[in-house]
C-alpha positions in Angstrom: 5.6 5.2 47.6 4.1 4.4 44.7 6.5 2.9 41.7 6.4 2.1 37.8 8.9 -0.6 36.2 8.3 0.8 33.1 5.2 2.5 32.5 5.2 2.7 28.6 5.1 -1.6 29.0 2.4 -1.2 31.5 2.5 -4.5 32.5 2.4 -4.0 36.0 2.4 -1.2 38.6 4.8 -1.9 42.1 3.3 0.0 45.0 4.5 -0.1 48.8 5.2 -1.1 51.6 2.4 1.4 53.0 2.7 1.1 56.7 3.2 -1.7 59.1 -0.5 -2.9 59.0 0.5 -3.5 55.0 4.2 -3.6 54.9 4.3 -5.8 51.4 5.0 -4.7 48.1 1.6 -5.3 45.5 2.5 -5.7 42.1 -0.8 -5.2 40.2 -1.2 -6.9 37.0 -2.2 -4.2 34.3 -2.1 -6.0 31.6 -4.0 -9.1 31.7 -4.4 -10.2 28.5 -0.2 -10.5 28.9 -0.5 -12.6 32.3 -3.3 -15.1 31.0 -1.3 -15.8 27.5 1.9 -16.4 29.9 0.1 -17.7 33.3 1.6 -21.4 33.0 5.0 -20.2 32.6 5.0 -17.6 35.2 2.8 -19.9 37.8 5.9 -22.1 37.3 8.5 -19.3 37.9 6.9 -17.9 41.0 6.6 -22.0 41.7 10.5 -22.3 41.8 11.3 -18.9 43.3 8.8 -17.5 45.3 8.7 -18.2 48.8 4.8 -18.7 48.3 4.6 -19.9 45.0 1.5 -19.2 43.3 0.0 -18.7 46.0 1.4 -14.6 46.3 -1.0 -14.1 43.2 -4.4 -12.6 44.7 -6.4 -11.7 42.1 -4.5 -8.7 40.4 -2.3 -8.6 42.9 0.9 -10.4 43.5 1.6 -9.5 47.1 5.6 -10.3 47.4 7.2 -9.5 51.3 10.0 -8.5 50.5 12.1 -6.1 48.5 14.4 -8.8 46.6 11.8 -11.1 45.4 9.8 -7.8 43.9 12.6 -6.9 42.4 13.3 -10.7 40.9 9.4 -10.9 39.8 9.8 -7.1 37.6 12.8 -8.5 36.6 11.9 -11.1 34.8 8.7 -10.7 34.0 8.6 -7.0 33.1 
């Protein structure tokens, strides 16, 4: 399953979950310049609102365990 939120903005691409081995939601950071410009504020939000805080970010991907947290992330930062 692949979902784009929204394609015209191009900040993120949401994918997953794929199967039992890859059960998480994967938010791919497409606009890295925007990310670096807002990094401090994003990390502060992640530390306050996600169970593993900024540890959810793995390179150009934010790995999130459930739909609710993925939706909250996208609603806040899209």
